[in-house]
N, C-alpha and C positions, 0 to 999 in steps of 0.2 A: 504494500500500500504506500503510495507516495506521501510526502509530507504535506502536500496541498490537500489530499484526501483526508489525512488525519486531522488537519486543522479544520476542514469543513465539517467533519464528523463531530469534533469537539465543540465547534460553534453551534451546531444543531442541537447537541445534547444540552448546552447551556440555555438555548432558547426554549427547549422543551421543559427544563427545570423551572425556568422563570415563568413560563405560562402555567405550569402546574401550581406553582406557589401563588400566582395571582388568582387562580381558580379556587384554591383552598383557603384563601385569606380574604374573603369579602368582608368589608367593614361598612357599617352604617354611619351616617354623620354624627350620631350621638357618641358612638365609640371613639371616633376620631377627635371629638371635642374634650374627652376626658382622659384618654389613654394614648400612649405612643407604643408602637410595636416594633419588634425586630426579629429577624431570623438569624440564628447563630449556626454557622456551617463548619463542619469538620471535613477536610479534604481526604482524610484517611479513615472515615467511618468510625470514629472513636465512640460515638454514642451507642454503638451496639454493646459496649462494655458498661454495665450498670454503675461501676465505680467512677468511670470517666464522666458519665452523664451526671452523676451526683456532684462531682467536683465542679463541673460547668455550672450547674444550678446554684451551688454554694457561692461560686465566684460572682455570678450575676446578681445574687441577692445583695451584694455590696452596693449595687447601683439601684436597689429597690425593684429589680426586675423579677417577675414571677413567671414560672413556666406555664404556658397555655397548652402546648401539645408537642409531642414528638412526631415529626412527619415520617422520618426513617432514620437509618443509622448515621446519616450525615447532616440532618437538619432538625433543629428544634426552634420553636417560636415562643417568644417572651412578650410580656407587656408590662408597663408601669404607668402610674399616674403622671400626667403631664407636670404636675406640681413637683415631682421628684427632681426635675432639672435644677431646681433652686439649690439643691445640696451637692451638685456635681463638683463644685470647686473644693469641697471639703472631703471628697472621697479619698480612700487610701492612695498614696503615691503609686503611680504606675498602672492604676486601674482606669480603663477606658470604658465608660458606660455605653459607648456606641460601637464597640468592636462587633464585628460580624463573623470573625474567623476564630475557631477554637483549634489549638494545636498548630501544626506546621501550615504556613501559608501556601497557597497554590504556587506562587513564584519560587519559594524555597524548595518545594517538592520537585518542581521541574528542574531546578538547578542540581539537586541531589541525583536525580535520574540521569541527567545529561553528564554530570560528573562521573557517575558510576560507569556509564557506557564508555566515556573517554578513558577512564582508568582501565577498564577491561581491554580495550584495544591497545593501549600502551603496553600493558603486560603481555598481551598476545604478540605484539611486535618484538618486544624484548626476548621473549621465549623463542620465537621463531629465529630471531637473529642469533641467539646463543647456540641453537642446535644447527645453525648453518643452512637454513631453508631460505 
């Protein structure tokens, strides 16, 4: 499969996930006047592990977020009162109340994969060179 085909498939998968989230998260005007919502994503499906899910919930409670639902192993939805924004400046150092990624970011994951592939080929070249191929 070419890199263009891989990129097109990844883009289509992202569009499908986004449409699915929009379909699953319909809000009425009253909800939006009282609450703010966010979806926390794990690019490595960490939410299949109950301990990781509980850690994420505990971390999000620091920002007054409450779990609404678990969509799947990679996405959970939270809400908090709009009034909670007023306390954001006094949250623990390093806590981002608007983070949307849990665990490794998509960019870092790609860098690790590409780095691993490059390392594999470097070792392969060194081994083939050492045995005289």
